[in-house]
N, C-alpha and C positions, 0 to 999 in steps of 0.2 A: 506258906506264902504262895500267891498265885498271880499270874499275869492275866489281865482281862483287857480285851480290845473293845472299845466303845462301838456299839452298833446303832443304827438309826433309831431315834425316839427313845433311847435309854436315858435314864436319869441317875444321879448319884443315889437317890433314895431307893430306887428299884434295885440297883446293883448291891447296895448295902444289905438290903433284905435278902437277896439271893444268896449272899455269902455269910450271912449271920454276923455282920459287923455294923458300924455306924457311919453316917455321912461324915461326921467330924473326924473319925479315924482315917477315912479315905483321903480327906482333904489334907490332914496333917502329914500322913505318910508320904503322899505324892507331891506335897506343896503345890496343889493343883492351881495353875495360873488362871483357869477359866471355869470355875465351878458352875456358873450359870449359863455357860454356852459351850458344852462339851463338843468335841470334834469327832466326827465319825473316823475311826481308825486310830484315835488316840489311845495309848495304853495306860493302864493303871496297875500298880502292884497292890494286891489285896493283902492287908496286914493280918493274916490269920496263920495259925499253926497248921501245917499241912496244906492240903488243897482239896477242891471238889472237882468231880468230873460228871458230866451229864451224858448218859448212855446214848450212843448214836446208832443208826441202823447198821446191822451187821456185827455189832459188838458182842462179845461174850466175856464172862468173868475172866477166862483164861487170857484172851487177847488184851484186855485192859490191864491185867496184872503184869503181862510181859512189857507192855508199853511203859509202865511206871516202875518196873524193876523190883516188884515184890511178888510173893507167891499168891496164887489165887485163893489158897486157904486163908492166908492172913487177910487178904482183901475182904473175903466173905465175913471173917470173924469181926473185924473192926466195924463193919457195917451192919452186923447183926442179922445176916441173911444166910441161907443154906447155900452150899457150893453148887447145888443142883437147881437152884431157883432160876427160872427164866427171867431175863432182864428186859424191862419195858423201856422203849425209847423215851428219853427224857428223865429217867430215874436218876437221882443224884447219889453218887458214891463219894464217900470221904476217902481221900488218899493220905495216909500218914506221912510225916516228914521222912525224907531219905537221909541216909548217913552222909555226913560231911567229910570232905578231905581237907587237909591243911595246905595253905598256900601263903605266899608272901605278896605284899602289895606296896608299891612305891607311888608317890605322886610328886611331880615337879611343881614348884611354885615360883613364879617369875615376877618380882617387883619391877616396875618400869618407872622411869622418871626419878625425881629427887626425894620422893617420900613413898612409903608403903600405904596403899589404900586400905582403909579399915575393912572394907569388904573382902579384900584378899586375905587379911589376917583372920577374919571370921570364917572364911572358906577353909583355910588350913586347920583352924580349930575344930570345925565340924567334921572334916575328913579324917583327922589324925587318929581317932579311935579305931578306924578301919585299916590303918596302915602299919606296915613293918618299917618303912623308911619314909623320911620326909626330906625332900631335895630342893633347897633354894638354888635357883638358877641365875647366874652362874659366876664362879670365880674365873675371870679372864686372864689367861697367861699373857705376860708381856715379854718382849724380845730380850730383855736382860735377865729373865728368869724370875722376876718378881710377879706379884699377883694383884689384879684389880678386884677388890671385893664387891660383892653385891650387897644390897640393903638386906640385913638379916632381921632387924626389928625383933619381934617376939618369936620368931620361928624356932630358935634353939630351945626356948622355954616351953613352947608347945610340944616339941618333940620329947623333951624330958618328961612332961606331965602325962604323955600318952605312951610311954615306953617305945617310942620310935627311935630307930637308929638314924642319926643325923647324917645325911649323905652330902659329901663335899663334891659338887659338880664343877669340873674344871674344863674349860673350852679353849680352843685355839681361835677365838673370835677377836677381830679388830674392827671397831666401828660397826658392831653388830653383824659382821659378815665373817664366815669361816675363812681363815687365811692359810693357804698351803705354804707360804713363805715363813710364817710364824711357826707352823708345824715343822718345817725343815730345820729351823734353828734349834728348836727345843729337842728334836730327836737326834741331831747330829753333832751339835756343839757341846762337847762333854763338860767344860767348865760351866757353861750356862745351864746345862741339864742338871748338874749337881747342885747348883744354887737353887734351881727350880724345885728339886726334891726337898732341899732344906727348908725352903719357904712353905711348901705344902705341909711338911711335918710340923713346923712351928705354928702355922695357922690352924691346923686340925686340933692340936693340943689346946690352943687358945679358946676355941669355941666348942670343943667336944665332939668333933666329927669322928665317926667310927667306920665309915665306908668312904673310900676315895674313888671317885667315879670320873673316868675320863671320857668326855664327849668330844673327840677329835674327828672333825669331818672335813671332807674335800682335801685330804692329804695327797701329796704327789704319789703316784703309783710306785715310784722309785723308793719311797720311804716305808714301804710295807714291812720289810724285815727290820728296819730301824725302829718302827713302832713296836713290833713284837719284842725286840731286845729291850727297849725302854720299859715295856710292861713287866718283863722278867725282873729287871732291876728294881722297879717300883714295888713289885710284889715282895721281893726279898726285904726291901727297906721297911715297908709298912707292916709286913708280917711280924717283924720284931716288936712292933707296937701293939700287936694283937688286933689290927684293923683289917677289915675287908677291902678288897679292891674289885672294881667293876668297870665295865665299859658300855658305851652306847654304840650299836652297830646299825649300819644301813641295811635295808631289807633285801638281801641277796637271794637268788635262787640257784646259783652255781658258783663254784670256786673261780671260774674264768670270767665272771660277769664283767663287762666293759663299762667304763664310765668313771669320772673322777670321784663320785660319791662312794663307789664300791671297791675299787681295786686295792686300796691300802688296808682294807678291813679283812683280815685273815681269820675266818670263822674257826678253823681247826686250831690255830695257835691260841686265839683268845680263849677257846674252850679248855685248853690245857693250862693256861697261865692264870687267868683271873678266877675269882670266886663265883661271879655270875655276870651275865650280859643282859642288857635291855635292847631288844631288837625293835626298831622303829617301824612297826607294821601299821602305818597310816600315811595319809597324804597321797593316796592314789587320786582321789579328788582333792585338789588344793586350790588356794585362793587365786592363783594365776592361771589356772587351767579350766577346761570345760567342766560342766556340771556332771558329777557322778558321786557315788558313795565314797566317803573319805577312807574307810577301811573295809572294803568288800571281803566277805569271808573266804572266797575262793583264792584270791591272791595272798591273803594272810596265811591261809593253810599251806599254800605252796612254799612260802618263805620258811615257815616254821618246820615243815617236813624236811626241807633241805637242811635247816639248822641242826635238827636232831640227828642227821646223818654225819655231822661233823663234830658234835659235842654232846655231852650228856644233857638230856632234857631237863634234869634237875638244876641246870645252870642257866636256863633260859626264862627270861621274863618277856611276855608279850607286851609290846607297846600298844596303847589304846588312847584314842582321842576322846576328850570330854566336850567336843564341840562339833558343829556342822557348819555349812556355808550356805549363804543365800546368793545365788548367781542371777545377774540380769541377762535375759535372753534377747537375741541370739548371742552366744559367747563371741567376744572379740578379743583377739590376742592383745595383751597389754592392759586389759581391764582387770580389776581385782574384785573377787567376791567378798561379801561381808561375813565375818565369823559370827555365829549365833550359838547360844547354849541350847540344849534340848528344851528347856522351859520357854525360851524365847521363840523357838520354832513353833511350839504348840500355840503360843499366843498369836503369832503371825497367821497361822492357819485359822484360828478362831476369829480374828479380826476380819479376815477376808472370806469367811464362810466357805472354806474349801475342805474337802475330806483329805485325811492323811492316807496315803497308799503305802504298800509294803512290797519291796522287791525281794522275793524269796531266794533268788539266785545270789544276790549280793548280801542278803540278810540285813537290810537297811530300810528305814522309812524315808519317804520323800513326798513332796507335793508341789503343785504349780499354782501360781496365783497372778492376778493382774493388779499392779500397783495403781494408786490414784492418778499417776502421770500417764497411765495407759501402757506402761512397759510390762512385759511378761517376766516372771521370775520362776526359778526352780530352786527348791530347798532340799538338801539332804542332811540328815542329822542322826542322832542315836536315840534309841528308846529301850524299854525293858526287853523287848524281843531281841534286838540286835546285840545287846550286852550279854543276854543269856546265851546266845549262840557262841559268843567268844568264851564265856565261862565253860560251856560244854566242851569246847575245843581244848581249853587248858586241861580239863580232866581227862579227855581222851588221849592227849599227847603226853600227859603226866609232866607238865611244865612246872617250873618253880612258882610262877604267879604272873602278875600283871603290873605294868607301870603306866601311869596316866600322865599325859600331856594335855592340859595342865590345869591346876586348880584356879578357881575364880569364875568358872562357868557352871551354872547350877544344873545338876543332874541327880536329884535325890534318889531316884529309883536304882541307880547304880549301887549306892551304898547299902540300900535295903537288900539287894540281891546278893551282895557279897556275903552278908550274914546268913542268907538262906543256903548258899552253896558251899561256903568254906569256913573253916576255923582259921582266923588270921594269925599267922605266926608272929610273935613278938620276940625280938632279939635283945632289946635293951634291958 
């Protein structure tokens, strides 16, 4: 498989010929939203085994082999050339597939309203073959220790059909906002806490959940140790059932990081207690802030490098957004950017006849356009290059895998590249 970036005057027919595939396969693999009006800077994943490389000035067989992690002798052999043959600029070399590593993948799915949209169910069904865990969001804890259930619809059946571990996501949300007071009650009132754990156990058995996942956010800093003790108690309780336990963590860069989102999340303790964590490495660019990459690679790396100094890398799942944002410029505090899928972003660029640019420092695509009302916009989103950069980081840091927020936003290239890079672990 190969990532190709659209250049000026390129067509799907010409690209298909260059890579030895068909226009139909390109459209199907990438679910191309604009086959007749490709955008300069748009990425395609070429659905071939291995990849091709065109020799550039200054290249040698040895330098190319080092770039792709194979021996120069093997590179020469698979291309039927001598190891001593001079390489002409523009000569096409075939690069065989590289060995895959194993990794785990989770995706949250969040039904909203009174019914589950058919499109959301279909999104879960399409993603499930590439997942280790499927996580309906969320069971909301109540102040008496009971649970408000989300709409589960077909999600348990989809998980069973695809050997996904069904993840029971539990939050301290009230009215869709995280509540430190609710957290205080659950973590400190022992009779309510015991009832809470009883209700979790009964519900998990009812639906077949096998990972209990606590997403407790904006807790009081004073409840840091109470949260750790609660997790120890929950781990002992759920371990008797043979279930996993996991947590979602704010993206910290030090143990002393200030702020309500961070202080009660003890990386070292969570790493010792739970089976794995999901670190929410996204939302640097967020709907209520100025335009920028949602998950720039530099800050993501900084968080993860801190995390592996506090816990085993094999317990860490990198959080990854499946969305971008469309901001109206200039940014005004109090305004909200519109969430867009990668496919929608490409369509917006096509409709406005603007090229997609790529920020190599952030490892993220973006573009600007002027709407019909004359207002300027800036869009940051994800593409094959940006997600490959994150996959490379997973392999470099030897992380457990990746967790997606959230299904329902189309990004077909992501799933293709999972299969190119990893063997997905199935635990069910």
